[in-house]
Kinemage of the C-alpha trace (Angstrom):
@kinemage 1
@onewidth
@group {chain A} dominant
@subgroup {mainchain}
@vectorlist {calphas} color= white
{ca met a 1} P -39.436 -20.439 39.307
{ca thr a 2} L -39.249 -22.674 36.078
{ca thr a 3} L -35.698 -23.187 34.669
{ca ile a 4} L -34.630 -24.092 31.285
{ca pro a 5} L -32.106 -26.302 30.818
{ca asp a 6} L -29.318 -26.017 29.134
{ca ala a 7} L -29.200 -27.293 25.447
{ca pro a 8} L -27.221 -30.904 24.969
{ca lys a 9} L -23.833 -30.376 23.960
{ca pro a 10} L -23.425 -31.968 20.343
{ca val a 11} L -21.424 -35.394 20.702
{ca phe a 12} L -18.381 -35.257 17.866
{ca arg a 13} L -18.912 -38.520 15.351
{ca pro a 14} L -16.184 -39.785 12.714
{ca ser a 15} L -18.945 -38.855 10.049
{ca met a 16} L -19.227 -34.924 11.112
{ca leu a 17} L -16.022 -34.640 9.022
{ca ile a 18} L -18.159 -35.388 6.020
{ca tyr a 19} L -21.397 -34.237 6.535
{ca asp a 20} L -21.176 -31.441 8.857
{ca thr a 21} L -20.312 -28.421 7.455
{ca arg a 22} L -18.038 -26.817 9.920
{ca tyr a 23} L -15.391 -29.482 9.268
{ca arg a 24} L -15.625 -30.754 5.296
{ca ser a 25} L -13.545 -28.250 4.253
{ca leu a 26} L -11.113 -29.036 7.205
{ca thr a 27} L -11.049 -32.415 6.154
{ca ile a 28} L -11.293 -31.826 2.304
{ca gln a 29} L -8.017 -29.756 2.555
{ca val a 30} L -5.996 -32.395 4.792
{ca val a 31} L -6.833 -35.018 1.837
{ca val a 32} L -5.926 -32.909 -0.891
{ca leu a 33} L -2.518 -32.396 1.231
{ca phe a 34} L -1.883 -36.153 1.934
{ca leu a 35} L -2.229 -36.882 -1.552
{ca phe a 36} L -0.238 -34.185 -2.946
{ca met a 37} L 2.752 -35.200 -0.509
{ca ala a 38} L 1.763 -38.571 -1.301
{ca gly a 39} L 2.380 -37.892 -5.157
{ca ala a 40} L 5.653 -35.547 -4.189
{ca ala a 41} L 7.119 -38.432 -2.307
{ca trp a 42} L 6.070 -41.291 -5.423
{ca leu a 43} L 7.821 -38.555 -7.691
{ca ile a 44} L 11.401 -38.252 -5.713
{ca asp a 45} L 11.533 -42.035 -4.476
{ca asn a 46} L 10.744 -43.099 -8.144
{ca ala a 47} L 13.631 -40.632 -9.530
{ca ile a 48} L 16.146 -41.582 -7.043
{ca gln a 49} L 15.272 -45.726 -8.236
{ca asn a 50} L 16.087 -44.587 -11.898
{ca leu a 51} L 19.045 -42.723 -11.014
{ca arg a 52} L 20.451 -45.815 -8.792
{ca thr a 53} L 19.545 -48.062 -12.264
{ca leu a 54} L 21.400 -45.749 -14.538
{ca gly a 55} L 24.693 -45.604 -11.939
{ca lys a 56} L 23.902 -41.623 -10.911
{ca asp a 57} L 23.547 -39.638 -8.117
{ca phe a 58} L 22.193 -36.410 -7.402
{ca asn a 59} L 24.717 -33.859 -6.846
{ca phe a 60} L 25.847 -30.564 -8.018
{ca ser a 61} L 29.358 -31.468 -8.104
{ca phe a 62} L 29.789 -30.861 -11.744
{ca leu a 63} L 29.620 -27.077 -11.359
{ca gly a 64} L 33.288 -27.384 -9.881
{ca gln a 65} L 34.718 -29.076 -13.250
{ca arg a 66} L 36.429 -27.684 -16.171
{ca ala a 67} L 33.588 -26.453 -18.681
{ca gly a 68} L 35.738 -27.007 -21.723
{ca tyr a 69} L 33.603 -24.628 -24.214
{ca asp a 70} L 33.542 -20.999 -25.042
{ca ile a 71} L 31.014 -18.068 -24.789
{ca asn a 72} L 30.705 -15.240 -26.940
{ca gln a 73} L 28.857 -12.961 -25.309
{ca arg a 74} L 30.038 -12.327 -21.815
{ca leu a 75} L 30.161 -8.879 -19.455
{ca val a 76} L 32.892 -11.166 -16.511
{ca ala a 77} L 36.033 -12.744 -17.385
{ca tyr a 78} L 35.685 -16.338 -18.706
{ca asp a 79} L 37.582 -18.625 -20.772
{ca ser a 80} L 37.463 -22.507 -21.752
{ca asn a 81} L 39.198 -23.373 -18.795
{ca ser a 82} L 36.935 -21.922 -16.242
{ca thr a 83} L 34.111 -24.307 -14.533
{ca his a 84} L 30.682 -24.981 -15.242
{ca gly a 85} L 30.016 -23.486 -12.583
{ca arg a 86} L 31.443 -19.894 -13.965
{ca ala a 87} L 29.682 -20.829 -17.378
{ca leu a 88} L 26.046 -20.844 -15.237
{ca leu a 89} L 27.261 -17.086 -13.907
{ca val a 90} L 27.922 -16.283 -17.809
{ca gly a 91} L 24.485 -17.636 -18.541
{ca leu a 92} L 22.982 -15.999 -15.730
{ca leu a 93} L 24.497 -12.491 -16.152
{ca asn a 94} L 23.474 -12.553 -20.387
{ca thr a 95} L 20.317 -13.255 -19.143
{ca leu a 96} L 19.494 -10.577 -17.092
{ca leu a 97} L 21.270 -8.045 -19.609
{ca leu a 98} L 18.905 -9.305 -22.430
{ca ala a 99} L 15.722 -9.194 -20.031
{ca val a 100} L 16.868 -5.280 -18.441
{ca met a 101} L 17.058 -4.177 -22.155
{ca ser a 102} L 14.210 -5.752 -23.626
{ca cys a 103} L 12.029 -4.728 -20.617
{ca ala a 104} L 13.053 -0.972 -20.938
{ca leu a 105} L 12.595 -0.892 -24.800
{ca ala a 106} L 9.417 -2.526 -24.679
{ca thr a 107} L 8.194 -0.491 -22.200
{ca val a 108} L 9.062 2.976 -24.134
{ca ile a 109} L 7.738 0.983 -27.368
{ca gly a 110} L 4.156 0.164 -25.506
{ca val a 111} L 3.872 3.611 -24.177
{ca ile a 112} L 4.168 5.314 -27.378
{ca ala a 113} L 2.120 3.049 -29.386
{ca gly a 114} L -0.805 2.678 -26.605
{ca val a 115} L -1.072 6.539 -26.559
{ca leu a 116} L -0.436 6.816 -30.111
{ca arg a 117} L -3.265 4.507 -30.836
{ca leu a 118} L -5.973 7.295 -29.591
{ca ser a 119} L -4.411 9.665 -30.880
{ca gly a 120} L -6.861 11.775 -33.195
{ca asn a 121} L -5.011 11.494 -35.993
{ca trp a 122} L -7.067 8.465 -38.394
{ca leu a 123} L -3.433 7.546 -39.916
{ca val a 124} L -1.235 7.216 -37.122
{ca ala a 125} L -3.714 5.345 -35.448
{ca arg a 126} L -4.263 2.822 -37.569
{ca leu a 127} L -1.227 2.259 -38.147
{ca met a 128} L -0.263 1.309 -34.684
{ca thr a 129} L -3.500 -0.608 -34.795
{ca val a 130} L -1.436 -2.539 -37.457
{ca tyr a 131} L 1.569 -2.529 -35.339
{ca val a 132} L 0.161 -4.067 -32.408
{ca glu a 133} L -2.096 -6.494 -34.596
{ca thr a 134} L 0.562 -7.992 -36.606
{ca phe a 135} L 3.243 -8.685 -34.077
{ca arg a 136} L 0.983 -10.322 -30.979
{ca asn a 137} L -0.479 -12.660 -33.024
{ca ile a 138} L 3.459 -13.907 -34.562
{ca pro a 139} L 5.148 -16.152 -32.164
{ca thr a 140} L 7.685 -14.701 -30.300
{ca leu a 141} L 10.356 -17.436 -31.974
{ca leu a 142} L 10.016 -16.630 -35.307
{ca trp a 143} L 9.848 -12.673 -34.531
{ca ile a 144} L 13.305 -13.845 -33.022
{ca leu a 145} L 14.162 -15.792 -36.300
{ca val a 146} L 13.261 -12.872 -38.319
{ca phe a 147} L 15.596 -9.968 -36.884
{ca gly a 148} L 18.320 -12.560 -36.714
{ca ala a 149} L 17.979 -13.161 -40.219
{ca ile a 150} L 18.033 -9.545 -40.767
{ca met a 151} L 20.856 -9.015 -38.879
{ca thr a 152} L 22.905 -11.871 -40.034
{ca glu a 153} L 21.943 -11.048 -44.198
{ca ser a 154} L 21.089 -7.431 -44.603
{ca met a 155} L 23.742 -5.715 -42.915
{ca pro a 156} L 27.042 -4.849 -44.549
{ca ala a 157} L 30.525 -6.908 -44.092
{ca pro a 158} L 33.193 -4.969 -41.854
{ca ala a 159} L 34.956 -4.550 -45.700
{ca ala a 160} L 32.563 -2.615 -46.940
{ca phe a 161} L 33.367 0.260 -44.584
{ca arg a 162} L 37.336 0.313 -45.406
{ca gly a 163} L 38.743 2.087 -48.818
{ca asp a 164} L 38.323 4.986 -50.649
{ca asn a 165} L 35.126 4.620 -51.770
{ca pro a 166} L 33.333 2.451 -48.801
{ca thr a 167} L 29.904 1.136 -49.217
{ca ala a 168} L 29.041 1.818 -45.743
{ca glu a 169} L 29.177 4.525 -43.093
{ca met a 170} L 29.699 4.436 -39.423
{ca ile a 171} L 26.887 6.344 -37.954
{ca leu a 172} L 28.074 9.428 -36.606
{ca gly a 173} L 30.982 8.196 -37.276
{ca met a 174} L 31.230 5.719 -33.575
{ca val a 175} L 28.851 3.330 -34.522
{ca ala a 176} L 29.130 0.202 -36.932
{ca ile a 177} L 26.114 -1.678 -37.495
{ca thr a 178} L 27.878 -5.083 -39.865
{ca asn a 179} L 27.000 -8.495 -40.160
{ca arg a 180} L 29.151 -9.621 -37.390
{ca gly a 181} L 27.684 -7.062 -34.580
{ca val a 182} L 27.131 -3.751 -33.929
{ca tyr a 183} L 30.252 -1.535 -32.546
{ca val a 184} L 29.777 1.135 -29.788
{ca pro a 185} L 32.186 2.974 -28.168
{ca glu a 186} L 33.568 1.745 -24.822
{ca pro a 187} L 34.083 4.181 -22.023
{ca met a 188} L 37.498 4.522 -20.418
{ca phe a 189} L 38.932 6.320 -17.687
{ca ala a 190} L 42.691 7.154 -18.233
{ca arg a 191} L 42.531 7.886 -14.072
{ca ser a 192} L 40.815 5.195 -13.135
{ca leu a 193} L 40.252 4.020 -9.316
{ca gly a 194} L 40.551 0.439 -10.139
{ca asp a 195} L 38.204 -2.609 -9.598
{ca leu a 196} L 36.259 -4.346 -6.799
{ca asp a 197} L 37.123 -7.750 -6.005
{ca leu a 198} L 33.741 -9.887 -5.148
{ca gly a 199} L 35.125 -13.378 -5.523
{ca leu a 200} L 32.633 -14.092 -8.580
{ca phe a 201} L 33.727 -11.146 -10.666
{ca leu a 202} L 34.948 -7.835 -10.718
{ca val a 203} L 32.894 -4.433 -10.141
{ca ser a 204} L 34.472 -0.832 -11.682
{ca ile a 205} L 34.688 1.160 -9.031
{ca asp a 206} L 34.308 4.197 -11.275
{ca leu a 207} L 31.441 3.203 -12.180
{ca leu a 208} L 29.726 2.793 -8.200
{ca ala a 209} L 31.118 6.069 -7.622
{ca leu a 210} L 29.657 7.657 -10.795
{ca ala a 211} L 26.060 5.655 -9.675
{ca ala a 212} L 26.848 6.829 -5.884
{ca val a 213} L 26.803 10.801 -7.137
{ca leu a 214} L 24.224 10.283 -9.527
{ca ile a 215} L 21.575 8.754 -6.886
{ca ala a 216} L 22.737 11.584 -3.906
{ca gly a 217} L 21.858 14.124 -6.774
{ca ile a 218} L 18.317 12.296 -7.456
{ca leu a 219} L 17.432 12.385 -4.143
{ca ile a 220} L 19.115 16.613 -3.163
{ca arg a 221} L 16.302 17.359 -6.672
{ca arg a 222} L 13.632 14.850 -4.974
{ca arg a 223} L 14.156 17.093 -1.567
{ca leu a 224} L 13.923 20.560 -3.819
{ca leu a 225} L 11.053 19.759 -4.681
{ca arg a 226} L 9.693 18.882 -1.614
{ca his a 227} L 10.476 21.980 0.010
{ca ala a 228} L 9.220 23.892 -3.006
{ca glu a 229} L 5.720 22.213 -2.257
{ca ala a 230} L 6.145 22.609 1.497
{ca val a 231} L 6.719 26.415 0.192
{ca gln a 232} L 3.891 26.517 -2.201
{ca asn a 233} L 1.117 25.429 0.220
{ca ala a 234} L 1.880 27.771 2.918
{ca thr a 235} L 2.074 30.881 0.639
{ca gly a 236} L 0.850 29.902 -2.811
{ca val a 237} L 3.954 30.510 -4.048
{ca arg a 238} L 6.186 27.915 -5.902
{ca pro a 239} L 9.871 28.884 -5.437
{ca val a 240} L 12.006 28.166 -9.336
{ca thr a 241} L 13.925 24.844 -8.159
{ca trp a 242} L 13.786 23.579 -12.455
{ca trp a 243} L 17.891 25.244 -12.502
{ca lys a 244} L 19.021 23.498 -9.081
{ca gly a 245} L 17.843 19.942 -9.921
{ca leu a 246} L 19.429 20.138 -13.288
{ca leu a 247} L 22.662 20.930 -11.262
{ca ala a 248} L 22.075 18.661 -8.292
{ca val a 249} L 21.531 15.724 -10.770
{ca val a 250} L 24.110 16.792 -13.826
{ca leu a 251} L 26.739 18.869 -12.349
{ca pro a 252} L 28.656 16.177 -10.382
{ca pro a 253} L 28.354 13.525 -12.061
{ca ala a 254} L 30.317 15.693 -14.800
{ca leu a 255} L 32.881 17.033 -12.481
{ca leu a 256} L 33.712 13.464 -11.034
{ca leu a 257} L 33.827 12.084 -14.903
{ca trp a 258} L 35.925 15.021 -15.535
{ca ala a 259} L 38.594 14.241 -12.570
{ca leu a 260} L 38.723 10.394 -13.911
{ca gly a 261} L 39.509 11.473 -17.202
{ca phe a 262} L 36.609 10.018 -19.033
{ca his a 263} L 36.684 9.148 -22.550
{ca leu a 264} L 35.422 7.489 -25.384
{ca asn a 265} L 37.392 4.153 -27.056
{ca tyr a 266} L 36.086 4.347 -30.640
{ca pro a 267} L 35.555 1.047 -32.740
{ca glu a 268} L 38.284 0.902 -35.564
{ca leu a 269} L 38.676 -1.100 -38.871
{ca ala a 270} L 41.683 -3.655 -38.394
{ca gly a 271} L 42.207 -5.732 -40.709
{ca phe a 272} L 38.997 -8.154 -41.520
{ca asn a 273} L 36.929 -6.492 -38.829
{ca phe a 274} L 36.839 -3.711 -36.260
{ca ser a 275} L 38.669 -3.525 -33.334
{ca gly a 276} L 38.292 -1.579 -29.926
{ca gly a 277} L 34.966 -0.623 -28.862
{ca ile a 278} L 32.192 -2.364 -27.336
{ca his a 279} L 30.675 -5.425 -29.375
{ca leu a 280} L 27.318 -6.568 -29.566
{ca arg a 281} L 26.666 -9.636 -31.295
{ca asn a 282} L 23.972 -10.140 -33.682
{ca ser a 283} L 22.413 -12.455 -31.408
{ca leu a 284} L 22.314 -10.267 -28.810
{ca ile a 285} L 20.648 -7.480 -31.120
{ca ala a 286} L 17.955 -9.883 -32.693
{ca met a 287} L 17.140 -10.929 -29.374
{ca trp a 288} L 16.639 -7.211 -27.931
{ca leu a 289} L 14.616 -6.249 -31.113
{ca ala a 290} L 12.160 -9.029 -31.111
{ca leu a 291} L 11.456 -9.329 -27.096
{ca ser a 292} L 11.077 -5.648 -26.994
{ca ile a 293} L 8.924 -4.741 -30.079
{ca tyr a 294} L 6.567 -7.961 -29.435
{ca thr a 295} L 6.162 -7.479 -26.087
{ca gly a 296} L 5.624 -3.660 -27.046
{ca ala a 297} L 2.869 -4.738 -28.954
{ca phe a 298} L 1.427 -6.223 -25.523
{ca ile a 299} L 2.103 -2.934 -23.322
{ca ala a 300} L 0.694 -0.464 -25.394
{ca glu a 301} L -2.794 -2.515 -25.377
{ca asn a 302} L -1.972 -2.129 -21.535
{ca val a 303} L -1.339 1.363 -22.151
{ca arg a 304} L -4.518 2.302 -23.981
{ca ala a 305} L -7.127 0.630 -21.625
{ca gly a 306} L -5.597 2.130 -18.846
{ca ile a 307} L -6.102 5.539 -20.706
{ca met a 308} L -9.447 4.785 -21.752
{ca ala a 309} L -10.160 3.579 -17.872
{ca val a 310} L -9.593 7.421 -16.683
{ca ser a 311} L -12.599 9.239 -17.128
{ca arg a 312} L -13.083 12.098 -19.559
{ca gly a 313} L -13.941 14.146 -17.540
{ca gln a 314} L -10.883 14.910 -16.205
{ca thr a 315} L -9.248 15.623 -20.158
{ca glu a 316} L -11.991 18.120 -20.554
{ca ala a 317} L -11.158 20.026 -16.814
{ca ala a 318} L -7.935 19.184 -17.912
{ca phe a 319} L -8.633 21.582 -20.911
{ca ala a 320} L -10.292 23.782 -19.432
{ca leu a 321} L -7.401 24.886 -17.491
{ca gly a 322} L -5.660 25.825 -20.195
{ca leu a 323} L -3.577 22.698 -20.315
{ca arg a 324} L -1.929 21.436 -23.853
{ca pro a 325} L -2.777 17.670 -24.997
{ca gly a 326} L 1.070 16.685 -24.081
{ca thr a 327} L 0.657 18.311 -20.832
{ca thr a 328} L -2.397 16.405 -19.745
{ca met a 329} L -1.233 13.300 -21.236
{ca asn a 330} L 1.761 13.192 -18.786
{ca leu a 331} L 0.930 15.345 -15.470
{ca val a 332} L -3.278 14.292 -15.808
{ca ile a 333} L -4.110 11.000 -17.863
{ca leu a 334} L -1.073 8.899 -17.030
{ca pro a 335} L -0.188 9.112 -13.493
{ca gln a 336} L -3.826 7.830 -13.005
{ca ala a 337} L -3.879 5.364 -15.590
{ca lys a 338} L -0.873 3.884 -14.017
{ca arg a 339} L -2.425 1.481 -11.522
{ca ile a 340} L -4.437 0.338 -13.770
{ca ile a 341} L -1.673 -0.706 -16.508
{ca ile a 342} L 1.245 -1.583 -13.826
{ca pro a 343} L -0.791 -4.773 -12.526
{ca pro a 344} L -0.759 -6.353 -16.232
{ca leu a 345} L 2.742 -4.786 -17.279
{ca ile a 346} L 4.135 -7.335 -14.199
{ca ser a 347} L 3.207 -10.126 -16.479
{ca gln a 348} L 4.479 -8.560 -19.514
{ca tyr a 349} L 7.772 -7.956 -17.350
{ca leu a 350} L 8.345 -11.849 -16.550
{ca asn a 351} L 7.185 -13.295 -19.893
{ca ile a 352} L 10.364 -11.515 -21.700
{ca thr a 353} L 12.385 -13.026 -18.871
{ca lys a 354} L 11.227 -16.711 -19.515
{ca asn a 355} L 11.112 -15.519 -23.381
{ca thr a 356} L 14.700 -14.768 -23.237
{ca ser a 357} L 15.358 -18.388 -23.085
{ca leu a 358} L 14.020 -18.292 -26.799
{ca ala a 359} L 18.002 -17.314 -27.387
{ca leu a 360} L 19.286 -20.139 -28.156
{ca ala a 361} L 17.517 -20.067 -31.981
{ca val a 362} L 19.972 -16.879 -32.527
{ca gly a 363} L 23.316 -18.540 -30.883
{ca tyr a 364} L 22.856 -16.135 -27.762
{ca met a 365} L 24.442 -17.665 -24.874
{ca asp a 366} L 22.145 -17.080 -22.371
{ca leu a 367} L 21.374 -19.489 -19.086
{ca arg a 368} L 19.175 -21.971 -20.859
{ca ser a 369} L 22.034 -22.142 -23.557
{ca thr a 370} L 24.960 -22.735 -20.870
{ca leu a 371} L 23.775 -24.527 -17.778
{ca gly a 372} L 20.397 -25.996 -20.049
{ca gly a 373} L 22.389 -26.981 -22.931
{ca ile a 374} L 26.572 -27.537 -22.900
{ca thr a 375} L 26.662 -28.263 -19.261
{ca leu a 376} L 23.543 -30.635 -19.200
{ca asn a 377} L 25.381 -32.329 -22.477
{ca gln a 378} L 28.706 -32.652 -21.493
{ca thr a 379} L 28.029 -34.171 -17.624
{ca gly a 380} L 24.799 -35.823 -17.825
{ca arg a 381} L 23.362 -34.357 -14.831
{ca glu a 382} L 19.785 -33.734 -16.457
{ca leu a 383} L 17.871 -33.662 -12.970
{ca glu a 384} L 20.070 -31.289 -11.324
{ca ala a 385} L 20.371 -28.991 -14.882
{ca met a 386} L 17.006 -28.636 -14.634
{ca leu a 387} L 16.017 -28.466 -11.585
{ca leu a 388} L 18.801 -25.610 -10.858
{ca met a 389} L 17.488 -23.889 -14.066
{ca met a 390} L 13.799 -23.486 -12.913
{ca leu a 391} L 15.235 -22.570 -9.366
{ca ile a 392} L 16.868 -19.657 -10.944
{ca tyr a 393} L 14.013 -18.501 -13.403
{ca leu a 394} L 11.510 -19.072 -10.475
{ca val a 395} L 13.853 -16.445 -8.447
{ca ile a 396} L 14.417 -13.656 -10.899
{ca ser a 397} L 10.200 -13.942 -11.639
{ca leu a 398} L 9.581 -13.667 -8.087
{ca leu a 399} L 12.207 -10.679 -7.283
{ca ile a 400} L 10.151 -8.773 -10.087
{ca ser a 401} L 7.183 -9.436 -8.814
{ca leu a 402} L 8.525 -8.181 -6.048
{ca ala a 403} L 9.601 -4.852 -7.339
{ca met a 404} L 6.812 -4.088 -9.328
{ca asn a 405} L 4.289 -4.948 -6.441
{ca leu a 406} L 6.018 -2.312 -4.526
{ca tyr a 407} L 6.402 0.171 -6.863
{ca asn a 408} L 2.599 -0.453 -7.846
{ca arg a 409} L 1.557 -0.603 -3.750
{ca arg a 410} L 3.207 2.805 -3.787
{ca val a 411} L 2.002 4.976 -6.853
{ca gly a 412} L -1.807 3.281 -6.127
{ca leu a 413} L -4.672 5.379 -4.383
{ca lys a 414} L -3.599 6.644 -0.829
{ca glu a 415} L -7.556 4.910 0.593
{ca arg a 416} L -8.492 7.187 3.805
């Protein structure tokens, strides 16, 4: 019987790292990795040598030094005797406040504008087109300056609210819009539970209790809805649960507010300015409106694209069942369009967060203005301040992406 000898095993040769397709890709990756590491090492060594030439070292001890400057808009206690680290915290909280407010308002504006742009009413659809094309084709900074000028130059002075015949009046007797800012009522508690000291700042126990009660009510409402769906699947009859869910969400917080003695502290004109209430500076209002309306134009296009991607048959089927256009949009079209809208929506939220760094143009003291502005100039720690600021923006952006991707995964189509 004839036997076939085994094929000789290929002998590895160094040239195979380049000419053999089995090894070429790995070789290229290793070379690129070493080049990247060499470039990074050169940049770090160059920075260290330059710092040494200037008589500097690399450390973050400046964060413990006295800041010596004031911050006009702040969410936690701060004065000029606080440290640069405290100023960083105040600027970070101001950045997060502006980002959250802008994301929320931009989403509302974008959804409404995106839906109305597909309206059958010619005038409404054209107006939304003008809004989208106007705002998204002019740089953000220009809109920030425009809204800053409007709030500063066009709004009445506090003195206009004084006298027997004032030229300006408060909205509903509780909100004053002036050229120095917007004054709104401040929530107060007559029987407050106090504050929780977290070291860096104080957290109101009243707000924590209110949030806990509200979350518990929402969970109870969701459980009621799941029970109603189970009963409907078993019997074909859906029990009425809307009033139970409403009571679960509204009644416990209302009782808690009554027990804590909730009331509003209204702003009042005293001397040359308003006192009491919450003072929202014009810089914050200008940034909020500019970022929201500007980004809302981009979100409107995302919403329009998502709606148009849903099959026309879905709308026709809903109309055949007797659903009204508004109900069809809320219950049929938008839930299906979410999987297309959310991915680009993440990018818009990231753009809002990064565009908050333009607040320096109108004097809003955010992270860029505190850590990357006054602190950097006073301490001379350019490298440390810039690296720390870049790291903070990176972490915020990654957290936003993570949260939105988790939500996108939850509302996405479930494949079987």
